[in-house]
Structures are given as structure tokens and as C-alpha cells.
C-alpha positions as CSV (number, residue, x, y, z in Angstrom):
1,M,0.0,0.0,0.0
2,N,1.5,3.4,-1.0
3,R,1.5,6.4,1.2
4,K,-1.5,8.2,-0.5
5,D,-3.6,5.1,-0.3
6,F,-2.7,4.6,3.4
7,L,-3.7,8.2,4.2
8,K,-7.0,7.7,2.4
9,K,-7.7,4.6,4.4
10,I,-7.1,6.5,7.6
11,C,-9.6,9.2,6.5
12,L,-12.2,6.6,5.6
13,T,-12.0,5.1,9.1
14,S,-11.8,8.4,10.9
15,A,-15.4,8.0,12.2
16,L,-14.1,5.1,14.3
17,I,-11.4,7.2,16.0
18,P,-12.1,7.8,19.7
19,I,-13.0,11.2,21.0
20,G,-9.9,13.2,21.8
21,F,-8.1,12.2,18.6
22,E,-7.8,14.4,15.6
23,S,-9.9,13.7,12.5
24,C,-8.0,13.4,9.2
25,T,-9.3,16.8,8.2
26,E,-8.2,18.4,11.4
27,K,-4.9,16.6,11.3
28,K,-4.2,17.8,7.8
29,K,-5.0,21.4,8.7
30,N,-2.9,21.2,11.9
31,D,0.0,19.6,10.1
32,H,-0.2,22.2,7.3
33,E,-0.3,25.1,9.8
34,S,2.7,23.5,11.7
35,L,4.6,23.2,8.4
36,L,4.0,26.9,7.6
37,L,5.3,27.9,11.0
38,L,8.3,25.6,10.7
39,L,9.2,26.8,7.2
40,A,8.9,30.5,8.3
41,S,11.1,30.0,11.4
42,G,14.8,29.7,11.8
43,S,15.9,33.3,11.8
44,D,19.3,34.1,13.3
45,S,18.1,36.3,16.2
46,S,19.4,35.2,19.5
47,S,17.5,32.4,21.3
48,T,14.8,32.3,18.6
49,G,12.2,29.8,19.5
50,Q,10.3,27.7,16.9
51,A,6.9,26.2,16.9
52,C,7.0,22.4,16.6
53,T,4.4,19.9,15.5
54,T,3.4,17.6,18.4
55,T,1.1,15.3,16.4
56,C,1.4,11.7,17.7
57,A,2.5,9.8,14.6
58,K,5.1,7.4,13.3
59,S,8.0,9.2,11.6
60,P,8.1,8.6,7.9
61,E,10.3,5.8,6.7
62,E,13.1,7.0,4.4
63,T,16.0,5.5,2.4
64,V,19.0,4.6,4.5
65,G,21.4,6.3,2.1
66,P,23.5,7.9,1.1
67,Y,26.5,6.8,3.0
68,P,25.4,4.6,5.8
69,S,28.0,2.4,7.6
70,N,28.1,-0.8,9.6
71,Y,26.3,-0.4,12.8
72,Q,27.5,-3.6,14.5
73,T,31.1,-3.4,13.4
74,L,31.7,0.2,14.6
75,Y,29.2,0.2,17.5
76,N,31.9,0.8,20.1
77,T,33.5,3.6,18.1
78,Y,30.1,5.3,17.4
79,F,28.7,5.0,21.0
80,R,29.3,8.6,22.1
81,S,27.3,11.8,22.5
82,D,30.0,14.2,21.0
83,I,30.4,13.1,17.4
84,R,32.4,16.1,16.0
85,E,35.9,14.8,16.1
86,D,38.0,17.2,14.0
87,R,35.1,18.7,12.0
88,S,34.6,22.5,12.2
89,G,31.3,24.3,12.0
90,I,28.5,26.0,13.8
91,P,27.9,24.0,17.1
92,L,24.6,22.1,17.1
93,T,23.1,20.3,20.0
94,F,20.7,17.7,18.6
95,N,18.0,16.3,20.9
96,I,15.7,13.4,20.0
97,T,12.7,12.1,22.0
98,L,11.7,8.6,21.0
99,V,8.0,7.7,21.3
100,N,5.8,4.8,20.5
101,S,3.2,6.0,18.1
102,N,1.4,2.7,18.5
103,N,0.7,3.5,22.2
104,N,-0.4,7.1,22.4
105,C,3.3,8.3,22.0
106,T,4.5,7.0,25.3
107,V,8.3,7.4,25.6
108,V,10.6,4.5,24.6
109,K,13.6,3.9,26.8
110,D,16.6,1.7,26.4
111,A,16.5,2.0,22.6
112,N,19.6,2.8,20.5
113,I,19.5,5.7,18.1
114,Y,22.2,6.0,15.5
115,I,22.6,9.3,13.6
116,W,25.0,10.5,10.8
117,H,25.3,13.4,8.6
118,C,27.8,15.2,6.3
119,D,30.3,17.9,7.4
120,R,30.0,21.6,6.5
121,D,31.5,21.0,3.1
122,G,29.1,18.1,2.2
123,Y,31.3,15.1,2.8
124,Y,30.6,12.0,4.9
125,S,33.1,9.9,6.9
126,Q,33.6,6.2,6.0
127,Y,33.5,7.0,2.2
128,S,35.5,8.4,-0.7
129,Q,33.2,10.8,-2.5
130,P,33.1,13.7,-4.9
131,G,32.2,17.2,-3.9
132,Y,32.7,20.9,-4.5
133,L,36.3,20.6,-3.1
134,G,37.0,17.7,-5.3
135,T,37.1,14.0,-4.3
136,K,37.9,13.4,-0.7
137,D,38.8,10.0,0.8
138,Y,37.4,9.7,4.3
139,T,37.1,5.9,4.4
140,A,39.3,5.8,7.5
141,S,37.4,8.5,9.3
142,T,34.4,8.3,11.7
143,F,33.4,11.9,12.2
144,L,29.7,12.9,12.6
145,R,28.4,9.5,13.4
146,G,27.1,8.5,16.8
147,I,24.9,6.1,18.8
148,Q,23.2,6.9,22.1
149,T,20.7,4.9,24.3
150,T,17.4,6.6,25.2
151,D,17.0,7.4,28.9
152,A,13.9,7.0,31.1
153,S,12.3,10.0,29.3
154,G,13.0,8.5,25.8
155,K,15.7,11.1,25.1
156,V,19.2,11.2,23.6
157,S,21.4,14.2,22.9
158,F,24.3,14.7,20.5
159,S,26.9,17.4,20.2
160,T,27.6,18.0,16.6
161,I,27.9,20.7,14.0
162,F,25.3,22.1,11.6
163,P,25.6,20.0,8.4
164,G,26.4,21.4,5.0
165,W,24.9,20.3,1.7
166,Y,25.9,18.5,-1.4
167,T,24.5,18.3,-4.9
168,G,21.0,17.0,-5.1
169,R,20.1,17.3,-1.4
170,V,19.1,19.9,1.2
171,C,20.7,19.9,4.7
172,H,19.6,16.8,6.6
173,I,20.4,14.3,9.3
174,H,19.9,10.5,9.0
175,A,18.7,8.3,11.9
176,R,18.1,4.6,12.6
177,V,16.4,3.2,15.7
178,Y,17.2,-0.2,17.2
179,V,15.1,-1.8,19.9
180,S,16.5,-4.9,21.6
181,G,19.1,-5.0,18.9
182,N,16.5,-5.0,16.1
183,L,16.2,-2.3,13.5
184,V,12.7,-0.8,13.8
185,A,13.0,2.6,11.9
186,T,15.0,4.5,9.3
187,T,14.3,8.1,8.7
188,Q,15.8,11.5,7.9
189,F,15.3,15.0,9.4
190,A,15.3,18.4,7.8
191,F,16.1,21.9,8.9
192,P,13.9,25.0,8.3
193,D,14.8,26.6,5.0
194,A,15.4,30.0,6.6
195,T,18.0,28.5,9.0
196,N,19.8,26.8,6.1
197,T,20.0,30.1,4.3
198,T,21.5,31.8,7.3
199,V,24.0,29.1,7.9
200,N,25.1,28.9,4.3
201,N,25.9,32.6,4.5
202,F,28.1,32.1,7.5
203,T,31.9,31.9,7.7
204,G,33.2,28.4,6.8
205,Y,29.9,27.5,5.0
206,S,29.7,30.5,2.6
207,S,32.5,29.3,0.3
208,H,30.1,26.5,-0.8
209,G,27.4,29.1,-1.5
210,Q,23.6,28.8,-1.2
211,N,21.8,25.6,-2.1
212,S,19.2,26.0,-4.8
213,I,17.3,23.0,-3.3
214,T,14.8,23.7,-0.5
215,N,12.9,21.2,1.6
216,T,9.9,21.2,-0.7
217,S,12.1,20.5,-3.8
218,D,14.4,17.9,-2.1
219,G,14.0,14.4,-3.5
220,I,13.3,12.9,0.0
221,F,11.3,15.6,1.7
222,S,9.2,16.8,-1.2
223,G,6.9,13.8,-1.4
224,S,4.4,14.9,1.3
225,S,3.9,18.2,3.2
226,T,2.4,16.2,6.0
227,D,5.4,14.0,6.3
228,L,7.8,17.0,6.1
229,A,6.0,18.6,9.1
230,K,6.9,15.5,11.1
231,Q,10.6,15.6,9.9
232,L,11.4,19.3,10.4
233,I,13.8,19.9,13.3
234,C,12.7,22.5,15.8
235,I,15.5,25.0,16.0
236,S,16.6,27.7,18.4
237,G,19.7,29.8,18.8
238,N,21.9,31.5,16.2
239,T,25.2,31.1,14.4
240,S,27.0,31.0,17.7
241,G,25.3,27.7,18.4
242,Y,22.0,26.1,17.6
243,T,19.8,23.6,19.5
244,G,17.6,21.3,17.4
245,S,15.0,19.0,18.7
246,V,12.7,16.3,17.2
247,Q,10.2,13.8,18.2
248,L,10.8,10.4,16.5
249,G,7.8,8.2,16.4
250,I,8.2,4.4,16.0
251,S,5.6,1.6,16.1
252,V,6.5,-1.1,18.6
């Protein structure tokens, strides 16, 4: 069943949803309003807050690529909260709250969340890849990859940098979730377009220039505005340092 058919099925059965839950019409409206708020947010003013969607829903499944790496083989290397290593860039504290969308979004503790993203120039560790600075061989590097276990509140936090961009993609972060050692979710998260623009004008990022691709034209995030609303990172701070937070919904 594809995504559109799935959403139609939910709408057809909305009459059976208990009181207190959103109807499909209400949910679509609320998600759309949240998306507009998120896309408009991300200015560089100090301690700028951002409205976040709080809809209880499973995070959209996305492709694992590009540039994943072996979770089991490098588990001990990746198990850390500070994943920067030698990578320079705007500091980013990335917070994730893991919830069970199959149980009213109760928090999920003792799960492992693995994240990875490119550096400010658009390159990943563990690979040799082309880019605007030419081909770089980072097969022996492990920067900007990390694993943390959710605490009693379902939370993990990573110290990293704001990612750059590369041809064909907007700025993003990859995530996979493992419960009792089993892979249960693979997704990606986006940043507000306004924040991306601000960052790409900043020292160390500006040499790459602005990205012509936005969230709504990105090959991963453009498929559904409803899904994008669930994948946008709530951002605060400025180019001295950002804090990004997301709710990651899994079905267990």
C-alpha cells in the first residue's frame, strides 16, 4: 500500500477514532499550519524559538542512504554523544525524543538511536566521495556518526555541527532506531529553509554558496507536506550555536 492510499484509508476510518483524537481533516489542517510555522522559522536572532508539531504519529520511513555504515562493526566507536571529532562548523546540540506512536506516543527507553550526517562541506566519513572541493577519501574517518541509548524519558542528545549540503540534497540528518538489537525505523530529518540560508551565508559555509534546493524540492522531503512537518527539526539559537529537537515516532 502506498503512502497516499494509506492516508485515504485512515480518513475513511476516521469516524471510528475515539473522542480526543484528531480527525484526518483536522490533522491535515494542523500539520499544514505547523509546516508553515516551521518553514517560516529559523531566523538568526538570539534564542529564537520555533513552533513544533506535536502530532502523535510514526515518523516517515526513508531510504538509509546515502553513505550509511556498519552499525554492528563500529558500535563501540560510534557509541558517544559528542560526534564532532575534527570537524569544524557551527555547534549544534541535537536532541531526540523517542516515542511509541502505537501506544499514544509513550516514551521508549533503552533503545539505541544511530545518527549520521555530512560535514559543513558536504562530505561523509567512511567513504570516498566527490564534492565541490574535489574527491575526498574519508574511508578511515568516523566523524559525525554516533549512537546513544534513550534514557527513562526516551531522550538522547548529540553534540555535533550544523551539516552542510551536497549536490541534489538539502541539509539533513539520518537516523536509525534499534530496539532490543533489532532495526525498527530508518528516517531523515530536515532543517527550516530560513536557517539553512542563514548558515550557508556564515563563515566556513559560505564558500560553498547557497543551495538551490529547498525542503519542498528535495528528493526525499518533497513527497508529502504532512510528512515533512513530522521531519522538520525544531531549531533555536543562532550562528554562535543552535539547538535542534525532534520527536521520533516508532511503532513497537
